[in-house]
KOLBATI-176255 format. One record per residue: x, y, z of N, C-alpha, C in turn; residue in three letters. Coordinates in steps of 0.02 Angstrom, whole numbers, plus 50000, padded with zeros to 5 digits. Atoms other than C-alpha are relative to their C-alpha. Example, Ala and Ser with C-alpha at 12.3 -4.5 7.8 and 13.67 -1.06 7.14 Angstrom:
500454994150000506154977550390500455006050000ALA;499584994149997506844994750357499615005550037SER;
END
This chain:
500185004850051558795582755143499714993750032MET;500295006349978557795566655159500174994649948LEU;499825005550045558235549655087499514994250011PHE;500475005649997557015535555045500304994249959PHE;499725005850034557535517954997499614993750018ALA;500295006549986556815500554981500444996150048ASP;499635003549948557315488855120500514995049973ALA;499545005050028558185476555003500595003049962ASP;499444996850036559385489254925500634999750043ALA;499365000449967561225487854968500435005949978ARG;499644993950014562325503254982500744999450017TYR;499294999249984564185506254971500075005750051GLU;499924994949947564855516855115499995007249975PRO;499974993150026565105531955002499385002149961SER;500584998750043563405531154917499635006350020ALA;500394994149979562455543955021500405006449994LEU;499574994150006563925555855025500025002349927ARG;499984998350071564025555154835499335003049977ALA;500664997450020562145557854816499895007150025ALA;500074993349971562135572754933500445005049963VAL;499554995650036563635580154844499725001849931ALA;500304998850066562725578354678499455005350006HIS;500534995049992561225588154743500285006850019LEU;499714993649980562315601354821500335003649942GLU;499704996850059563175604354654499475003349957ARG;500544997250040561505607854571499425001850045ASP;500504997649953560405618354683499295000149970ARG;500664999750032558985618054555499634993350006HIS;500315006749997558665599254572499724998850070VAL;500335001249936557415594754709499954992650017ALA;500055007349989557355575854687500514996549956LEU;499505003950036558735563754637499834992650007LEU;500155007150000558295545954587500624996049980GLY;499405003950012559675532754593499814993449966LEU;500105006250036559615518954461500524994950023LEU;499515004649969560415503854547500274994949950PRO;499765006050035561415489154485499544994350020TYR;500465005549985560215474454470500384993450005PHE;499705006749991560865458254543499504994849976LYS;500445005050028560175443054455500304993050009MET;499795006949993560265424454488499504995549964ARG;500445004850032559575410054388499765002349932GLY;500204999050069558805408854216499515005849992PHE;500534995050012557225419454231500225007150020PHE;499764993349981558055433854323500475002849948GLU;499544997650051559435434954193499685001249933ASN;500374998850062558175434254052499595006450003ILE;500514994849997556875446654113500255006550030VAL;499834994049963557665458854235500425005149961MET;499634994950038558895466954112499545004749960PRO;500464995850037557355473754023499865006650034GLY;500154993849964557075486654160500545005349991LEU;499494995050012558765495454153500095001749925PRO;499964998650072558775493553963499475005149980MET;500534995350014557115502653957500205007150020LEU;499794993549974557875516754060500615002949964CYS;499404997650035559405518053947499905000449925LEU;500105000150072558685515253773499315002649979THR;500674998250023556805515753742499755006450033PHE;500214994049963556465528853877500585002150044PHE;499374998849964558195534953927499955005450054PRO;499984995149946558565544354087500235006849974VAL;499774993650027559425557553981499425004149973SER;500604996550024557755561753900499595002650059LEU;500374997949941556905562354069500325006250032SER;499654994549967558235574054139499985006549960ASN;500014993950042558155586053992499295002849993ARG;500694998050008556265587254003499725002350067SER;500374998149940555095595554127499294997249997ARG;500665003150008553605585254067499884995350058VAL;500165004149941552745576954215500034992549983VAL;500025007150019552485560454122500694997049989ALA;499335002550013554355559154088500434999550064PHE;499625000249938554875560054271500174992850019ALA;499775006649980555885545254335500305000250070LEU;499675001149936556395538954506499994992650013ALA;499945007249989556855522054576499984998650075PHE;500105001549929556345514054740500634998450037GLY;499375001749967558135508654775500325006050034ALA;499714994149968558575526654818499725006549972GLY;500264993550021557745543754812500215005150053ILE;499784994649956558565559154887499625006449982LEU;500414994150014557475574654905500195005750047VAL;499944994249957557595592154973499375000450043ARG;500575000549954556505592555127499485005449987ARG;500494994650010555705609455091499574998749938GLU;500385001650060555195603754916499524994250014ALA;500425005749981554525587454988499395002350040TYR;500554997349960553465597055113499515003849955GLU;500444996150045552805608854978499584995549956ARG;500355004650045552315594154868499464996050035ALA;500525003749963551265586355006500234993450029GLY;499705006149971552455572355060499694993749969ARG;500265006350027552035554055031499244999450009HIS;500735000049991550275557555092499655001549934GLU;500304998050064549945565054920499994994349950ALA;499995005650048550335548454833499864993450037ILE;500125005949958549695536254965499634994549963LYS;500365005050038548625527354835500404997349941HIS;499625001750060550025525154708500234992850000ALA;499745006750010550425507954640500755000349986VAL;499294999050015552095514254571500215006450034ILE;499924994049959552545526154710500675003549989ASP;499364996650012554375529554663499945005049942ASP;500134995450056553915536754493499465005050019VAL;500534995449978552365544054574500285005950039GLY;499704994549962553455554254692500355004949954LEU;499674995650049554485561054547499485004149962ALA;500524996450036552895565654454499675005250045ARG;500294995249952552195573954610500445006250004LEU;499544994449998553745584854621499935004349937PHE;500054996050062553605589954439499335003649994ARG;500654996650001551755593654454500025006150045ARG;499944994449954552265605354595500525005049978ASN;499534995250027553505614354483500734998750017GLY;499325001549981555075605854549500384996449944GLU;499585003450049556535599154447500234993450030ILE;499785006549978556925580554461500544997449952THR;499465002850041558405570654398500114992750020GLU;499835007049988558825552154380500704998749976ALA;499305001450018560605545554376500154992750011VAL;499755006749988561475528954361500434999950063ARG;499615000649938562185523154527500264992950008ALA;499775007050001562895506154478500534998650053ASP;499435001149955564455508354585499815001150074ASP;500194998149932563485513954739499424996050029PHE;500625003249977561815504754747499884993649960VAL;500185006250034561315486954707499374997050032SER;500615003049974559705477054727499844993749959VAL;500295005850033559035459954688499255000950007ARG;500694997649996557295465954646499504994350011MET;500445005849993556435449054627500414993650002TYR;499665006549993556905431154668499624994849959HIS;500305005250041556455419354527499435002549956GLY;500524998250048555155419254389499335001550030GLY;500654998849969553655418554504499945007050028GLY;500024993249972554085434554596500015005349944GLU;499994995350057554495443254431499315000649970ILE;500665000050030552815438154360499505003950043LEU;500474996649956551845444154512500165007550006ASP;499804993149990552845460154535499845004449940GLY;500124996050060552725466154355499274999749978PHE;500725000150013550915460454340499675005950036THR;500274994349962550535473354475500165006749966LYS;499774993550025551515486954385499915001349926ASN;499944999150073551465483954197499455004349971ALA;500554996250028549735490254152499965006850033PHE;499994993549965549875503854285500515004749969ALA;499484995750030551465510154200499745003549938ALA;500324996950058550365514054049499365003550020LEU;500594996449972549095522854162499354996149989SER;500575004450011547945507854136499585002149940ARG;500334997850061547545514253962500034994549948SER;500025005150053546975501353835500255002949934TYR;499774996850062547355513953698500764999949995LEU;499275000549999549185513353752500234992750002LEU;499785007049989549255494853799500014996149934ALA;500035003950062548725487953629500595001649953VAL;499424998650042550035497253524500664998150033PRO;499395001949966551345493753658500134992549991PHE;499935007250010551015475053646500194998549928LEU;499835001050071551065475953456500725002049986LEU;499314997850008552715485253468500484994650025LEU;499585005449974553465471453577500024994249952ILE;500045005750045552845457953460500355001449933ILE;499734998350065553335467053301500755001049999GLY;499294998449999555055472853353500434994750034CYS;499595004549960555605459353474499884992649985SER;500155007150014554765443253414499974998549925LEU;500115001450071554275444553231500654998949961PHE;499385001250039556075446353164500284993050009PRO;499735006749987556555429753246499604994749962TYR;500415004750040555095420653163500155000849926PHE;499874998750071555425429052996500694997649978ALA;499325002150017557275424853003500054992749983ALA;499995007250014556865406252999499904998749926VAL;500115000850072556275408452820500565002949958SER;499444997350036557905416752773499935007349980GLY;500114993050016557235434552766500615004150023ASP;499384996449985558805445352756499885006250044LEU;500154994249958557965460652832499914997950073TYR;500105002549933557445450252982500674998150032ALA;499345001949974559205443253000500405006350019VAL;499654993849986559925460852990499735003350064ALA;500314997249940558675466653123500254996450063THR;499765004049943559205452453239500725001750017ILE;499304998249989561035456853215500045006850035VAL;500004993349969560665475153258499774999650072LEU;500255000849931559645470153412500544997050044ILE;499485003449961561045458753470500585004650015THR;499454995349989562375472153447499825005050055ILE;500234995249950561355484653548499994996750069VAL;500035003449936561055471853685500714998650027ARG;499315001349978562905467253691500325006350029LEU;499724993749976563385485553710499715001950068ILE;500334998149937562095488853847500194995250056VAL;499845004949949562445472653940500725000850024PHE;499304999149981564325475553935500085006350043ALA;499964993749962564075493353998499724999250070ASN;500325001049935562955487254140500344994550041LEU;499675005449964564075472654186499594993750006GLY;500415006050000562785459154145500314994549956TYR;499735005650037563115441954071499865000749925ARG;500064998850072563435443153884499664994249964LEU;500345005450033562775425853842499255001149998ASP;500724998450001561035431553892499855005849953TYR;500094994650048561275446953785499914997249930ALA;500015002950067561505435753633499344996549986VAL;500595004050016560025423953650499375001950039PHE;500564998749955558885432053779499445004349975GLY;500514995250022557905444853677499324996849987GLN;500685002750012556495433753610499684997150062PRO;500285002749938556295425053778499765005650046LEU;500214994249961556225441853867499365002949972MET;500604997250032554925447753741499394995650014ALA;500565004649985553835432153767499775001050071VAL;500174999049929553915434453955499665006850008PHE;500304993349995553505452953932499285000049976GLY;500685000450026551965449053827499544996550051VAL;500395003649950551365436553958499855004650059VAL;500094995449943551625449454096499475005349984ILE;500474994750017550675463154004499294997449991PHE;500675002950008549215452053955499714998250068VAL;500235001849933549105445554133499835006350041ARG;500124993849964549225463254202499355003349976SER;500624997250027547835469354086499404996250027ILE;500565004249977546735454754136499865001250075TRP;500104999749928547015455854324499865007050025LYS;500074993349973547215474554356499535004349959THR;500454996250042546165480654210499304997149999GLY;500665003150009544745468754171499704997850067ILE;500255002449936544595460654343500015005550053ARG;499984994449953545035476854433500304998550067GLY;499675001949937546175469054563500755001149996GLU;499284999449993547925472954621500214995450056VAL;499775004849950548775458554711500735001250015GLU;499304999149981550375461054809500124997350070TRP;499805003149936551185450854948499414997150038ARG;500555003649969549625440754980499385004050014GLY;500584995749987548435455454989499715002249933VAL;500344997950061547135459554854499655006750012THR;500304993449995546635477754828499535001249942TYR;500434997950054545225485054726500345005649962ASN;499674994950041545915495254581499715006950013VAL;500324993549988544665508954621500295003550061ARG;499704997149940545585511554786500745001849990ASP;499304998550014547255514154700500035004849940THR;499874996250061548015525354567500684997849974SER;499385002550030549455522254448500615003350031CYS;499414996449976550665535754504499845004850057PHE;500194995849944549725544154645499565005949982GLY;500474994750018548575555454547499364999050040GLU;500635000449962546905559254627499574994449973ASP;500465005350020545665544754624499305001750021ILE;
END
């Protein structure tokens, strides 16, 4: 087996042993992605970063990914990916996704395109990561990834933005006028957030008031990502600017 991890991930001593044991129990799985516990400090991290694990547990849950063999539903996380070496070699190794902007998901999709079974699991007790430090890093990091996550498709980006605005922002504006349906929607959103935040071990005060702020930040990120990586055709990361034509979203051929 081979294990890949981002340099900033932190592992408990038993993490790798548990991951290997998981793969050994299910010989059909060729790739195991570990969803880490996200460490957050400060206002912007606590507002925005919970959106990523929430996305993987609600809107696009790992349970759906694991029950499907659809390539587009494959999930993996840079904090930890354990693979069977023979399957990795058959798939073409990382060389096959060398142009990928989102290479962790790209590796999972590569495996599925090659007929392999992939699985994603929560690893809160074993792996942790502070993905970004402050609002500036969050903005730059997700600007690189947001439009790419939708395969840089304007047909997908427009309804996705409308979905964020309609479901996450509009109820809060409508509730000011006393609209009971909007108030009921906010109550439901808050209950869901409280359940998810409590389950993930995140601060509950941000679960109560953070949704509209997270949505505003999300809209800014997506619009900025569309402008920079779509219209301008540039991908900026760690001080280096790449031409979009020299990259792909998940490692597909360019």
